[in-house]
Structures are given as structure tokens and as C-alpha cells.
N, C-alpha and C positions, 0 to 999 in steps of 0.2 A: 504493500499501501503505500510504500516509500515515494513509487516514484508517480505519485498524484492520479493513481488508474483508480481510485476510489471515486474519484468526481467525476470521473467518465462514466464507468460503470452506477453508481448509484443517483449522478444527477445528468445525464446523458441520454441520447433517446431510445436507448435502449434500457433505462430503468426498470421496465415493468416485469426484466426477467428477473428482478432481484426485488422486486415488490414481498415476499413471504417470509425473505430474511429480516430488510427494514421492517415490518413490523412487529420483527423482532425485539430488533436494534434501536429503533423510538424512541418509545420508554423508557428507555436510560439515560436518554440526554437529558432528558427534563433535571435531574438533581444536575448534571454537571452545568447548564444553563442557569440554575438557580446560585450556586454556588460560585460562581464566577461572576454574576452579576453583585452580588452579596458584596464580596472581594473588594468590586468595585466602589461602590456606594459604599462602604465603610471607612477605605483610602481617602472617598475627596473628602466624605465626611469631617476626618481628619487632621485634612489638611486649611479646609477652610476655616475650623474650628482654632488654629493655630495664628489664622492671619485673616483679616475680612476682605482679603484683595476681590475674592471675586462680590462679594458686598460693594463694595468701592466701587468696582466696574461699570456695576449697572447702577447706579447714582445713588445708594440707601445709604445715609452714617453720612452724608457728605459735610455736613456742617462737625459730626461727633470731631469725623477724620481731620479737621483742619486744625478744631481745637486742640486735638493731639498734637498735631507736627509744630501748630506753635511752640508746645509747650516741648517737645522736643528740640526745638533749635534752642531753647534757653540754655540747654542743658548742654556742654562741653564734653564731647563723646570721648573716651580717650582710645588709641589704637588696640590696646589690650582688647579694654571689651566689646570692640567690633568684633576684633578675631573669636571672642569668646561667645560673641552673638552668632556667627560666622558658623561656629563647630558646633556649636549645639542646635542651628538652624539645617546643618548638614547630619547632622548623626542621630534627627528626626525622621527624615524620607527611608533611607533605609528601615528604621523601627515600626513606622507606620504602612511601611511594607509586608513586613513580616507580620505583622498583627494581624493586619486586612488577608493576607496569602492564609494562614491558620482558621480565620471565622470561616474566609469562602470552603477551604477542606472539610471544617466540621459541617458546614449545611450539604456540601455532597456527601459526606458519609452518611450523617445526619437520616438525609431522605432517601439512600439510597437500600432497595431491597437488595441484600447477596445473596438471598437462597434461589429468589426471583432468577438474578443474574448466571447461578451455578447453574439454574435449572436451564435457562436458555442457551448457555454456553454449550450445554450438551446435545439439545436438537438443533442447531444450526447446521450440520453436516444432513439435516437428515431433511432438510427443507424441497420446495418443487422449486423448478425455475432452475436458476443459476446461484451461484451464492462466494461472494467476492472473498468472505472470510476462510472459508474451505477451500478456495482455491492457494489463498496465500498460506495459509497454515497448516493442513491435514499433512503434506506431505514432508513436512522437518519432522513433524510431529509424530509420525507414524514411523520414519524411520529412527528417532531416538530410542520411539519402543519397541521395535523391533530390534536392535542394541542388549534389550534384556535377556538374559537367558529364561527366567521366568514370571512373569508377567503377574500370575496371580498373586504371589511372595512381594512384588513390586507393590501389589494395590492394597496387600493389605499392613503394609512396614511403613514405606515411604511414599505411595502417590494418593492424591488424592481423590475419590472417586467418581465427582462431575469431570477432572478430566480425562479421568481413565476409561471412560463412557464416550469423552468427545471424539479419543480416537477411535473406538469399537465401533460410532458411528459414521468417522471418516474414513472408515476402510470399507462400512458399507456402500458410502457414498463414492467411493475409488472402483469398487465391482459395479453397479450399476452404472457410472460412468463408460466403464469398459465396454459392458454388454453395450449400450447404447451403438459407441464407436463402429462396432461390428455388424447394428444390422444394417439390414439394408434400407431403413429409411433416414439414416443418419448425413448430413449436410457437410459441405467444407468447411464452416462453421466449428461443426462440432468436434470436426478430425484437429482442425489448428486449435480450439480451444476448451474449457469446459462444457460439454452438453449439456442441452437444457432436461433438465426433470422436468418431465409430467406427471399430472397428476395419474394414477392418484398420489403419487410419491415413490418416494428411498426404498421403504422395507415394501409396503404392499407390489414392488415391480420384482424386489428379490425374493419374494415368499412364491410369487409366479413364478422365475427363475428355479428356482428351485424345485419347483413341482414339474415345474416340464422340463426338468434332468431326471426325474423319477419315469417320467413315460416311457 
């Protein structure tokens, strides 16, 4: 996805091929958007509370600022005091950014349903149509897991169940894709890219394949 392929796949002319995958992913964007919005809002609030520059720029409290400026001009500020003020202001920016980021992350974590995320990760490879995440992740994860000698032992000791189920479902998708490539109805695009998984979906097609082998 680093090459920007997700933009072409999920937003391009063929985005309807990825509709079922997008319907699973979209709900998980909302906590991220809310977290980002919270971080930006908090950061802006911090900066405005530290100095009234925004209010001054739109004309509020002009008289109050004029009085403050007159009083400020009456005092002679030493070079050391100015340096301390600049240092304090400089340090306040990263501090505000850090606090805002922490609040944004906390908001995202609070709104996220991690159990649902795990379930959705598992079923991504089983979606109908095409799946960008399966194209990008399945081959690598299958290679890693195939290098393990005993998958069952790894499941109980080290690997999270949802991750293991994701890999097993990736293997199912690969089987169906290979079957579709060899079918007489395959297109040139199917040969070059991942085939379009038609209804009724990966698991039903896989059962049909197994039944046809028994005959």
C-alpha cells in the first residue's frame, strides 16, 4: 500500500470491486478521525490560551491590548528576561504537542472496539470481490507461517488466534483465486491481478471445489 495503490483501488473507477472490504474497514476510521480532531482542537486551545493572538487578529479586546502594550512599554525589559520568555515559549510548543497527541491517542483507543477489529481482520480474506489488504499482506504472512514447523504449537504458545485465523483464511482465498485463474471464465485482468471473487464468496466456492473433487 506504500506505493499509493490503495487510492486507485479504494477510490478509483474499480472501487466497487472492493466494496465489501471497504464496508468492513470504514467503521474503524471513525475513532481515528475523532482522535485526530481532538488532538488538533486541544492543541489550538492550548496555543490560544497562552496568547490572545487569534482574538487580537479578529479585533477582540483591542482596547485591552492597547492598555497592556502601554504598560509593557513603560517597563524596561532586560535581555535576559526576553531570552527566558523566548525559551519558555519555545518549550511550551512541544509540550502542548505532546499533551495534544496523548489526548488524541486516548480518544482513539477509547472509541475503538478491539474485539471487533480482531474479528474483522480475520474475515478480510473471505470477502467477495477483490481485497487490497489480502493482496498486500496474505503472501507475506503465509510465507512466515509456512516456515514454522508446528503451526498448532505456535498457535497455543505464541500466536494470537485472530492472526492465525487471518492466515488460514488467506490460504483459503489463495486456493479460490488459483482455481478461478485456471477456470475457463478467467479474464486477462484475473491472470495479471488477483481474480474477482464472485458471490457466494470464498468459503462456499471452496466447498464446491471440494465436492467436485469427490465426484
